[in-house]
N, C-alpha and C positions, 0 to 999 in steps of 0.2 A: 276174252275179246271176239266179241259174234262179230263179222263182217258181211257185208251183203256186193255183192258184184253185179253194178246193174250198165248192160251194154247191147245194142243190139248186134252185134260179133263176135260169135261162139269161140271163134279163135283169142282174144281179146278177153272174152271172159276165161277163158280154158289156161290159158298164157295167164292171168291172173291168180289165181286159183289154185294155179300145182306152186308158181314163187312163193303165192305168202303162206301154203301150209304144208310147204319144204324149210321155209325160212325160219315161223316161228312157234315156238312154244307157249307161248301165250295169248295166241291169239289164233278161231277157228275161223275157215269160210262157211258160213253156215249155209249160206243160198247164193245161189243165182237169178238171174232177172230181166229178158228179152228189154225191158221196157219200164218204166215210171208204172203203170196199173199193172204189170206181173210184178214191182218193183211192193206194193202194196196189201199184195196177195199176202207174202212174205211176210211184211212187216207185221200185220194181223196177227199170222199163228208162232212166229218166234221171235224173243225178245232180241233187237239189230243194237249194238250200239255204235256201231261204223259201216256205213254208206260210201263206197265208191262206185260214182255211175260217172256215166258216159253224158255228155251235157247233150246233143242232139240224138233223140228218137225219137221213130212216130209212136204216135199211140198218146205219150206223156215223156216230156221232153226233162233234161233232169233237174233245170231251173224250177220249173211245175213241183215235181220232185223235191224239194229242197222247199219250196212253200208250201207244200202240204207237210213233210217231216217237221218242220216247226211249229205249226199250227201242234200238230194233233203226235207227235214223238220229238217234246222238248230237248230229252234225254239220250239223244239220238246225234251223228256229229256226221257232216258229211263233207264230203271231196268231190270234188270233181276233174274229169278226167275228159281234155277234150284236145284237139285237135284247131280248134279256131282261138288265135291271143287278139280278142277282139275285148276293147277294155270296156265295153255297154256290160255284155254277160259279164262280164269281171262285179262288175259294179253293183245285178241286179243277185249276182249269189251273195256279195257279203250282205245285199240287202237283206235276204232269204237264211241270214246264218249258215252260211256255209264257209266248213273249218276252211279250206286250203283249194288250191288246185294246181292239178299237174297241167301240162301241155305234154300232150303226147309228139315224138314217141320219147318217154320217158327210161330214164338207164331204173334197170333193177337194187342199183345202191339208193337213187332219192327215193323213189315209192318204198323200199322199206325202212331208211330212214323216219318217215313222212310218217308209217304206220307203227312202227313203235314207240316216236314224238307222244301220237295220240294213244299209244296205250298206257304210257305214264301219266299222262295229262289225268285220262281216265281212270286208271286205280290211284293216285291225291283227290280228284271229286267222290270215289266211294266214300275213303278214309275220310276223307271230311264231311261227308254227308252221314255218316255212321257214327261219328264223336258228337254233330250238332240235333243228331237226336237223340244218342244217351244224355248231353245236357236241358234237350229240353226233358229229357224223361224222368231226371233227376230234379230237373226246380217244378213240374207236375207236382212227384212226391214230396218234395222239402211244403210245397204252398198248400198242397191237401190236409199235409203233415199237418201246417198250421190253422188249416183252418178249423179240424175238428179241438182244436180248443180256444175257441176264438178271435181269432188273431185273422183280419180282415184278410181278402185278398187285394194288394195296388192294382190299380187303377191297368197298369202297362203292364200288366200280364194276366189278365183278361182271354186274351187270346187264344194260350195254352189250352186252358182245358175241353175237355172233347164235348161234340154236341150232343145233347140227349133232350129225353124227353124227359125223365124222371129218373130218381137216382138211390140208391138201397146203402146203405152202410151194415158189410156184416160182420161180425167180431170174433176169430177163430180161435175156443182155446182149447188146451190140452185139457179130456177125459179126465188122465190122472197123472200123476207126475212118473211115471215110470217111461224113460225113453228107450230105446234102440239102442243097443252098443254102440260108441263109436260118434251117437250124436249131441249137439249141444241146443238150448232152446233157440237159441238166436241161428244156430244155424240150420235148424228146421223151419223158423217159423218165417226164414228167407225162404225154405224149398218151397214151404206154402203160397209163398206173396208169387213167387215162379211158374206155379201152377196152377192158382186163378185168374190169369193175366191169358193164361192160354186156353183154360177150361171152358172161359168167358164170352169169349169172342162173339160168339154165335146169336148173343143178347147183346151183346153191349161192350164197352172198353171196360174195364176193370183195374183198378189201378191201390194196389199193395202195400202197408207198408208193417215198419217191424217195431213193433214195442217191449219191454217189458211184457213176457210171460202173456202176450197177444196179439194177434195178426188182426188189427182191421183192413178192411176191403172194402172201398168207394166203386160200388158199381152204378155207372154209370147205362141206364137200359133206351134203345131205342126200338125193337121188336117188342116187347110182351104187352099184354094188356093193360090198362086200365087199372093199379090201386087191385089186383087180386094177392091178398097174403095166403089163400092157398098156393097159388101157384108157386109165388115167390117161397112158398115152404119145401114144395118139393122141388122145387129148383136148387135150393140150397141142399135137402137131405141126400141129394144126388152128389154132388159137390164133396159134400163131405163122406160118403162112400168112397170117392174115387179120391181123397186123400187117402185114407188110411188102406185103400189097398198099395197104393203107390209107397208110402212113409211107415206104411209097418208102425204106428201109434192110430190110439182113438185119439177121435177127436169131437167136442162138442159145438157151435156153434149158433151165434144170436143176431138175429135180424130186426133191421129197423120198420117202422112203417116209408111209405114211396113218398119220396121228396120234391119240393121243385123249383126251391132257391136255396143256392151256395150257401145262403146267410144260417138257416138251419140247420147246418152239417155237424155242428158240433151236435145240437141235437138228437140229431138223428144218432149219432155215435153214442151218445149217452146210452140210447133206446139199446141200441144191439150191444153193447156189452151188460146194461139191465139184463135183459131177452140171458144173455150168455154165461152170464153168471150162476143163474137159475138153470138154464143147463147141465148144467156140470154139477149143480148141487143133484139133481131128479136119474138116479139110476138107472132108466132107464130112456130118460130124453136123450137127443143128440141136437135137436134144432129147436131153439124155441124163438116164436115172433113176437115182438114189445106185447101185441094183441095179448097172450095169455099168459102177462103180468098183472099180477091182481093189484101187485102196487102202484098207486097212480103216481106217488114221488121214488124218484129214485133213492136208493134207503142209503144213510150218513156216511156212512164208510164208503161209499164208492165218490159220492161227490167229495170228497177230501183228497181219496185219491184221483181223480181227474184233478183237482186242483194244483196239488202239487209236481202232477207232473206239465201241466201249463205253465206252472211259474216256472222250471226250470225250462221247458221250450221259451218261453221271451228272454230268459238269463242267458242264456246260447245263443239266440240270434242276436242281444245285446249285443254279447264281449263278439259274436262277432261282425261283427258293424262296426264294434269300436276297432277292432287289430286292421278290417278292412280300411277302414277313414282317419289311420292314424297322421296322417299328417295335415288333415284339417284343423280347426278353432271347430274342433269336437265342442257340444254340451250334451245334459242329459235332453235338453229339450228337442235338438235335433235327429236324437237316434230315436226319443218317442216319433216324432211325426214321420220318421220314414215306416216305426211301427206302427204307425198307423192307434196310438196308446195314448194314455193320459199322461204325461208328465210327472206330477206328484207317485202316479198311482206305479207306472215304473220305478222311481225313485226307489219306495218306500220294499216293493217285492224286492229289490235289484239289494238293497241292504239287510236284509231278511234276510235272503240264500247264502249273498257270499260274505256279508259280516264285515263289511265296509261302504262304505257312502261310492257313487259314480265316480267322482272327481277324483278319488284316492287310488282307485283302482286303473283308472283311466292314467294320472300319473306314473303306475307300478308298468300299466304296459308300455310305456312311453320310454321307460327309464332301461326293463327288460328292451328293448329295441335297441335303443340304444348302446348300451352295450355289444350289441350282437354287430351291429356296426363297423364301433367301435375297434374290435377286432382287425379288422384292413385298416394296418396307416397308413395305408396310397391315401385315403379319405381323410377329407379335411372336417373337423369339432364343427365347424358353425353348416356345412351340407346337413352331418347329423341331425344339428338342433333343429334344420329346417323339416326335412325326412321326417321326427319326429312328435310335429307341429308346434315347434319353438321357433317361434319370427327372430325373439331377439336369446341369442347365441350368450350375453348375458348371465340373464336368467334361465339359461335351457345351464350354462357351468354351475350357477349356485343352488336349483333345483338337485340337479346329481348329483353334486360334493354334499347337501342335506341327507341323501338317501343311499349313494353307494360310499362315503365317505374321504371320497380325493374327485377330485375336478376330470373333466374326462380327457385333459391333456395326459393326466398323470398316469390313470386308466388307460389311455392306449401306449404309453410310454412304458409301463409295465406289463401289457400285451406283447411287444415288439417280441419277433422268434428272434432267437438267440441264433448267431452270424456262427457259421460254419467255423 
């Protein structure tokens, strides 16, 4: 944690600085300033986590500094150190987001305790922010993955899409099947994704995904010229060279045209996959743009490949939603609405892929969850019934016995731990 000390008395600055530097292994006094104006100069150059400032200073006082910090450095905490026990100042300090204040003279113990508490809060806040960024990134990848297969983006997730002028899809394939010793294909495409997200930063935001035997990347552009396929080819060729140099494998890449609407992401993916497959077949090509492909329509084999993968994706999302909402009165229509799909179509592909109907599979999930809950002998059968979506305990017992062969009560007795 970087600390900035602001006080017009040099003795106070020096004393605080020596005290904190001596006591704190997790913090550093990154600067000292005589007043608020000098503090602004330091803030513009050095990242500061905590400011300890006098309230009355010439030039710019502590309250004016607090107001500026709140507006321009919202992540920086501020503690006021003052000899004036004035309620009006304290009230203004709270208004400007001041974290706390100490009255001069404060004991060493009070100051160190306050700084230590703020250090702990800062670490917790940074961890939470990191987790939130990871959750947002995972959600963005998931939603883009859905869009590749034509599954619509829920309106409440539209805000997670990065700002862009246009986007292209790049699909990376291994040029040959020979892998560097110790590598697996999934590990390799994960590395491709990570490299892409850093490498394309000067041009936009790249979001990579991992598929079986391919690595699609959605590149949201903000700085390149409008619809320049040659520029896109050169950019992709440089990226493929970078991949080969880092991962010591031979790659090829297919490029879609530039698109403006997310509704066309599925079409862009098809374009890039078709181009990538042509590049893989060509002995000399490493990058192929969809404009280089002579066939107008995608081959039937590729369309079937995408259809099968899209169905798997839909089934995966359906089962995930069912498991998440077992307590509810679920129907096929409920899940279809969540996935923005036609219930009849969803029911048909579900039965084709799983081999049983939606309702039959849902009952199986509920019975499996009920058995896991009944292993805890302190849980009542009626509680289990509610937690797996049966509002009537008698009907739950009937369905449970039909599938398991015994009642929930007998199942729980049989799984009671032996007494020592």
